[in-house]
C-alpha positions as CSV (number, residue, x, y, z in Angstrom):
1,R,-30.8,10.0,22.2
2,S,-29.2,12.9,20.8
3,V,-26.3,14.6,19.0
4,E,-25.3,18.5,19.5
5,L,-24.1,19.4,15.9
6,E,-22.1,22.3,15.5
7,G,-24.1,25.7,16.1
8,H,-25.4,23.8,19.0
9,A,-28.4,22.1,17.2
10,D,-29.6,18.8,18.4
11,L,-30.1,15.9,16.2
12,T,-32.3,13.2,18.0
13,Y,-32.1,9.7,16.9
14,D,-33.4,6.1,17.2
15,Q,-30.1,4.5,16.3
16,L,-26.9,5.8,15.4
17,V,-24.5,4.8,13.6
18,I,-20.8,6.5,12.9
19,A,-19.0,5.9,9.5
20,T,-15.7,7.2,10.4
21,G,-13.5,5.2,7.5
22,T,-10.4,4.0,7.9
23,H,-7.1,6.0,7.6
24,P,-3.7,4.9,6.5
25,R,-1.1,4.7,9.3
26,P,2.3,3.7,8.5
27,D,3.0,4.3,12.5
28,Q,1.7,0.8,13.0
29,T,4.7,-0.7,11.5
30,P,8.3,-0.4,12.6
31,G,10.4,1.2,10.7
32,L,7.5,2.7,8.1
33,D,7.3,5.9,9.6
34,G,10.7,7.6,9.6
35,P,12.4,9.7,7.4
36,A,12.4,7.8,4.6
37,Y,8.5,8.1,4.3
38,G,8.1,10.6,1.7
39,T,11.7,10.1,0.2
40,T,11.9,5.8,-0.7
41,V,9.2,4.9,1.0
42,H,6.0,5.9,-0.2
43,D,2.3,5.6,-0.2
44,F,-0.8,6.7,-2.7
45,Y,-3.4,7.1,-0.2
46,S,-3.1,10.8,0.6
47,L,-2.8,13.8,-1.6
48,D,0.9,14.9,-0.1
49,G,1.9,10.7,-0.2
50,A,0.8,10.6,-4.1
51,V,2.6,13.6,-4.9
52,A,6.0,12.4,-2.8
53,L,5.6,9.5,-4.8
54,R,5.1,11.1,-8.3
55,D,7.9,13.1,-7.5
56,A,10.1,10.1,-6.6
57,L,9.4,8.5,-9.8
58,E,10.2,11.5,-11.6
59,Q,13.8,10.8,-10.6
60,F,13.5,6.5,-10.6
61,D,15.6,5.6,-13.2
62,G,16.0,1.7,-12.1
63,G,15.8,-0.5,-9.8
64,R,13.6,-2.7,-7.6
65,L,10.2,-1.0,-7.2
66,V,8.3,-2.9,-4.7
67,V,4.5,-2.4,-4.0
68,N,3.6,-3.9,-0.4
69,L,0.2,-4.7,0.9
70,I,1.2,-5.0,4.5
71,D,-2.6,-6.5,5.7
72,L,-6.3,-6.3,5.1
73,P,-8.8,-4.2,5.6
74,I,-8.0,-1.4,3.3
75,K,-10.2,1.4,1.7
76,C,-9.4,0.0,-1.8
77,P,-8.4,-3.5,-2.0
78,V,-7.9,-4.0,-5.8
79,A,-5.8,-0.4,-5.9
80,P,-2.0,-2.4,-5.0
81,L,-2.3,-4.1,-7.9
82,E,-3.7,-1.4,-9.9
83,F,-0.8,0.6,-9.1
84,T,1.7,-1.8,-9.9
85,F,-0.2,-2.1,-13.5
86,L,0.4,1.6,-13.6
87,A,3.7,1.2,-12.5
88,E,4.7,-1.0,-15.0
89,A,3.1,0.7,-17.7
90,W,4.9,3.9,-16.7
91,A,8.0,2.4,-16.7
92,R,7.5,0.9,-20.7
93,E,6.4,4.3,-21.3
94,H,9.9,6.0,-20.0
95,G,12.1,3.4,-21.7
96,I,13.3,2.1,-18.3
97,R,11.1,-1.1,-18.0
98,D,13.9,-3.2,-18.3
99,D,16.1,-1.4,-15.9
100,V,12.9,-1.9,-13.1
101,E,12.1,-4.7,-11.4
102,I,8.7,-4.8,-9.8
103,T,7.6,-6.9,-7.1
104,Y,4.3,-7.4,-5.6
105,V,4.7,-8.6,-1.9
106,T,2.2,-9.2,0.3
107,P,0.2,-11.3,3.1
108,L,-2.5,-13.2,1.0
109,D,-1.7,-16.4,-0.8
110,G,-1.9,-14.8,-3.8
111,A,-2.1,-11.3,-6.2
112,F,-5.7,-12.8,-6.8
113,T,-7.1,-14.5,-4.4
114,K,-10.4,-15.1,-5.9
115,P,-10.5,-18.6,-8.1
116,I,-11.7,-17.0,-11.2
117,A,-9.8,-13.9,-11.1
118,Y,-6.7,-16.0,-10.5
119,K,-7.5,-17.9,-13.8
120,Q,-8.0,-14.8,-15.9
121,L,-6.0,-12.3,-14.6
122,C,-2.9,-13.8,-13.1
123,S,-1.2,-14.2,-16.4
124,M,-1.4,-10.2,-16.9
125,L,1.5,-10.4,-14.1
126,V,3.5,-13.3,-15.9
127,D,3.2,-11.5,-19.1
128,R,4.4,-8.0,-17.5
129,D,7.3,-9.9,-16.1
130,I,6.0,-8.9,-12.1
131,A,6.9,-11.4,-9.2
132,V,4.9,-11.8,-6.6
133,V,5.8,-12.7,-3.1
134,T,3.0,-14.0,-1.2
135,D,1.9,-15.1,2.7
136,F,4.8,-12.1,3.4
137,Y,3.8,-10.8,7.0
138,L,5.9,-7.7,7.4
139,E,7.0,-7.0,10.9
140,A,9.7,-4.1,10.1
141,A,10.8,-2.0,7.4
142,D,14.3,-1.1,7.5
143,T,14.8,1.9,5.4
144,A,18.7,1.8,6.0
145,A,19.3,-1.6,3.8
146,P,16.8,-0.6,2.2
147,R,14.3,-3.9,2.8
148,L,11.3,-5.5,4.3
149,A,11.4,-7.9,6.7
150,S,8.8,-10.4,7.5
151,Y,8.1,-12.3,10.7
152,E,9.2,-15.5,8.9
153,E,12.4,-14.0,8.6
154,R,12.1,-13.2,4.8
155,E,13.5,-9.9,3.0
156,A,12.3,-8.0,0.5
157,P,14.6,-5.8,-0.7
158,Y,13.8,-2.4,-2.7
159,A,14.8,0.6,-4.2
160,V,11.7,2.4,-3.7
161,L,8.5,0.9,-1.9
162,V,5.6,1.6,-2.3
163,T,3.3,0.6,0.6
164,V,-0.3,0.5,1.6
165,P,0.0,0.9,5.1
166,N,-2.0,-0.5,7.6
167,N,-5.4,0.8,8.0
168,I,-7.0,1.9,11.3
169,G,-10.8,3.4,12.1
170,A,-10.5,7.0,13.9
171,R,-9.6,6.8,17.1
172,I,-12.8,7.9,18.7
173,V,-14.2,4.0,17.8
174,G,-11.2,2.4,18.8
175,G,-11.1,4.6,22.4
């Protein structure tokens, strides 16, 4: 009933809670963790990922931008939608919005799954011409095509993919 701390001091406890949080793991989805990661496939949950995404967007002048939530739980459930709205505003501010098709791809049955949020906020997507693809259970990313493929044999092609990889607890917790 004790933990040895760095420096060899002991900390005694009655109950021990280990809270490691979750960590994005693109390697858990076939095709995501390859050479395209950081070039046409991006995430924003790490400093390196956010910097690579910023650099890619500086070069982006049009095409299909897909924001993909693979599965829950994730660190911040609203972050993918926040990024989608920020990307739309960015494209508008840079004068390329007419050349950018933005699609939000989710395994959920809607972008907003709570009835009040759906009623109040869904029009924000419609008004900004952001497409939503629901019930999309990602099987693999084909970065050569480039496209996402679902278990149901649906596809979501992209020029730039911003993904929210599976989030997994620390290896020490899982064994």
